N, C-alpha and C positions, 0 to 999 in steps of 0.2 A: 420735358418734365425735369425739375431741378432736384429730384430725389436722389440721394446717394446710397448705394448698396455696397456692402462689404461682404464678399464671399469668403468663407473660412474652409480651407482644404489643405491642411498641413503637409500631407504626403501624397503626391501624385505618382501612381505606379503603373499606369497604362492599361488598366482593366476596364470592365464594363461600367463601373461607377464613373471613371474618368471620361468615358465617351459621353455620358450624360452631362458631366460637368462642362465639357467644352461646348456642347450643343446649347445648353441652357445659358451659360455665360455670354457666348457670342450673340445669341438672340437678344438677351436683355440689354446688351451694350448698344443695340440699335433702338431701344425703347426708353432707356433712361439716360439722363445726362452723364452720370458718373458711376462707373463700376470699378471696384477694386477687388483684387483677390489676394488673400494672404496664404502663402505657401512657402515651404522650404525647398520644393522641387523646382529649381530654376530651369532645368533642361527642357521642360515642356512649355516654356514661355511663348514659343512661336505658334503654339496651338490656339492661342487666344488672339482675338482681334486687337489691332494696334491701339485702339481707343481704351482698352482695358489696362488699368494700372496694376502691374504685378508687384505686390509688396513682399520683399524677401530680404535675405541677408546677402551681402556681396561675396561671402566665402562659399566656394563650391564644396568644401569639405563637409558642410552640414548635411548635404544631400545623402551622404553615406551613413548617417546616423540612424538609429532605430526609430520606429514610429513614435514611441513614448517621448524621446528627446525632441523629435520634430514637433510634437504636440506642445510641449512646454515652450519651445522657442517661438512657435506661432502665437501662443497666448501673449507673449511679450509684445509681439507686433500688433496683436489685436488691441491690447490695452492702450498702446500708443495711438492707434487710430481713433479709439473711443474718446481719448482725452482731447483730440483735435476737434471732434464734432460728435456730440451725443444725440444728434437728430438722425443719425444713420439707421438703416435697417441691416442687421447682420443675417446672412444666409449661410447656415452651417451645413456642409456636405460631409463632414467627418469630425470625429472627436466631439460629438454633440454635447456630452455632459460637461466637458471642460468649457466649451463655448457658451452654453446656456448659463452656467454659474457666473462666468465673468460678465456677461451681458446684464444679468439681473442685478449684480452688485452695483453696476453703473446705471441702472434703470434705462437700458437700451433694448429696443425691440429686437427679437430674434426669431427667425424661422429655422427649424431644424428638419433635415431630410434624412430619414433612416434608410439604410441600404440593404440590410440583411435581416431575415426573420428573427423574432425574439427567441425562437427555439435554439438559436445558435449563441445566445448571450449567456452570461454567467448563471450557473445554477445556485450560486451562493445566496443564501436567504438575505443577508445584509445588503449585498450588492443589488439584489432585485428591489429591495425597498428604496435604495438610493435612486435606481432607474425610475421607479414609480414617482418619487417626489420631484426629481429634477426635470424629467420629460414633461410633466404637467406645468412646469414653470415657463415652458416655451410658448410664445404667442401662437404659433401654429406648428404642428408636426405633420410633415408630408411623408407618405409612404407610396410605394409603387405597385401595389396590388391590393385587391379588396380582401383577400385572405389575410394579408399582412395587417390591414386595418382592423379586422376582426380579432386577430391574435393580440394586437396591442391593447385593445379594449378589454379583452378577457384577462390577459396577464398583468397589465399595469394600470388598467382603468384610464387609459389615455385615448382621447378622441382625436382621430387623425383624418387628414384629407388625402384621398387617393388621387394621384396624378401618374398615369402610366409613363414609362420611359418613352421619350420622343424618338420614334423610328423613322429615319430618313431613307426610304427605299431607293430614291434616285441616287443618293450619294453611295449607297452600298453597291448598286449595280455599276456605277461609274468606277469605283475602286476595284470591282471584280475584274475589270478589263485590263488592269495594270499587270505588267509582266511579273511572273513569279516562277520559281523552280517547280518542277514536277515532284510531288512527294510520294506518289505511288509508283512502284516499279513496273507493274503490268496493267493490263486492261481487263483483269478478272471481274467477275460479276459483282462481287461485294467489296466495296471500299468504305471502311468505317473510320470516322474521325471523332476525336474528343479534344476539346480545347479548354484549358483552364490552368490556374496556378497549381503547382504541385504541393498541395496542402491537405491536411486531414479533412477540411471542409469539402473539397472537390472529390475526394474518395476515388481516385483513379484505380486503386487496388481492387475495388469491386469490379471495375471494368475489365481489368486483366484476368481476374478469376473467372469471369464469365467467358472470356475468349479462350481460356485454357480448357473449358468444358466442351467447346465446339470446334476445337482445332482440327479434329479428325472427321468432322461431319461434312464439310465443304470447304472450298478454297475461299480465302478472304485475306485482305490486307488491312491492318489497322494502324493508325497514327495518333500519337498523343502529343499535342503541341502546348508548350508552356514553359514555365520556369519555377523554381522553388526548392526548398530544402529537402523535399522527399524524392527528388529525382533519382538519387542513388538507390533508394529502397525499391522504387519501381523497376529500375533497370536490373537489379539483382533478382527480382521475381521473374522478369522476362528470361533472364539467363538460366535460372534454376529450373524453370518449367519448359525449357527449349522452345520458346516462342519467338526467337530471333528472326525466323523467316517470315513470320506473320506480323510482328509488331515492332515499330520503331518509335523512339522518343525524339521529337524535334524541338528546336529552340523557339522561344516566343518570337512572334513577328508583329510589327505595328499594324500591318494590313492582312488580316486572316482570310479575307473574302475569296481570293483566288484559290486558297487551300480548301475552303468549304465547297467551292464549285467543283473541285476535282473528286469529291466524295459522292456517295449516294445515300449514305446513312450517317446521321449524327447522333451520338450517344452522350447524355449528361448523367453523371452519377452523384451529384452533390448531396450532402447531408442536409444542407439548408441553403437558401438563396434569398433574394428579394424579389426581383423579376429578371431572370437571366437573359441578358441581351443576346447571347449567342444562340439561344433557341429562336428568337425572333429573326435574327439574321439568317439562320439556316432555312427558315420557312420562306423568307423573301427569295432565297436562291433555290426554292422548290426542292429542298432535301427532306427526306423522311426523318422524323425525330422519335427517338426512344429516350425517355427521361425518368429519373427517380421521381416519385410522387412526394417530393420534399416540400416543407414549408419554406418559402412561399413562391408562387409564380408558375411553375410548370403546369400544374393542373388547370390553371386559369388560361394560360397560353394555348394549351392543347385541348381546350374545351372539354375538360373532364374525361379525356380519353377518346373523344370523337374526332380529334385532329392529330392524333399520334398515340403512341403506346406509353403507358406508365407502369412502373414497377415499384415495389416496396423498397425503401431506402436500405442499402446494404445487402439486398437479397440477390447475390450473383447468380444463383440458380434460376430465379425468375427472369433476370435479365438475359441469361443465355437462351431461355425459352422464347423470349420476345424477339431476339435476334434471329433465331431459327424461324419463327413465324413470319418475320419480314422477308427472309430469304425465299421461303416457299409460297408466299402470298403477296407478291409485289403489286399486283393489280388491285387487290382489295385495299392494300395500304396506301396506294396512290390516291384513292378516293378520300382517305382521311387527310392526307397532305393538302389536297385541293380545298377541302373544307377549312382547314387551319389557315391556309393562304388567304382565302376570301375574308376571314375574320380579322385580318391584320389592320384594317382601317381604324380599329379601336386605338391603335398605338400611333396613329399618324402624328408626325412631329409638329406640324403646324397647329393642329388642334391642342396638343398637350403643352406646347410651349406657350400658347396663348393662355392656358390655365395658370401657368407659372406667373406670367405677366400680371394677370388679373389679381391673383392672390397677393403678390407683392405690392401692387398699387393700393390694395385695401388696407395696408399697414401704415400708409403715410397720412 
């Protein structure tokens, strides 16, 4: 097919959104004649198939700039591509408002993919009205959960198409076998893991507060893996509450699967999400999951509590109670995990990548 697609992703940072980006782009490169990606993050170039043309600047310095500057620089590159050929379809993975406005100014079709629930967007009334107007200019809006779709309709009157994150179980199991250091010091019964950026959204402080409540109830080890500006704050809490023997903070790794394999309980404390990949990956590796019941994704993944335990966002006392429940009721909880594992076929990567392909073809 002669169709040309330009993917817009100014800042690639190695998280769950990026995993979807690599999967989707590499799949589309086999189905369409020409795929280009606009990004300032050159260091991830090798993650893309060689047939994908990575449009960026030659200066490595730009990759150290803030997201906002990367957005503006990427817009310059986008305009250049549009001026070369206005028959392209632009697929926005990030900075959707910027991308949609530019595409509409030049009468270019644009598909936008939103990654995190509207509850995490600005509460400012004027900004909300801007979101409402601009999102409705997109030819198609893609979201990754049905709750997300409903929230967009309710908050912004935007009709969206739900396509689940493509989950490649075979690749996850393959990467699990790669060598990795041991992150737990002993083989005690409870090994708890949390993975995510150290930001207010991921709310690891709630995780630590819950651990502080149970530190004298039974033996456990907990590990928090990630990177971000709140690392020092989290470490200070660990030190102040004498949790050093139980909890350690570890650096972000490109391949987290061997780390997940070493745990037996995964905890997500996010205030909002889209569809958290890390929950899907934990279930693939047969780990029990406790998650905040945040908008959006966890409730959908965990079958409204029939595939794992859910707690109210920010409620560390409830989370502590859920961890206790798991510790003393592992057999009952195993049944929930098995049910969640069997439901993962909804997220099969072949099925969902095909949906992306069909949707993009419909725009030419």
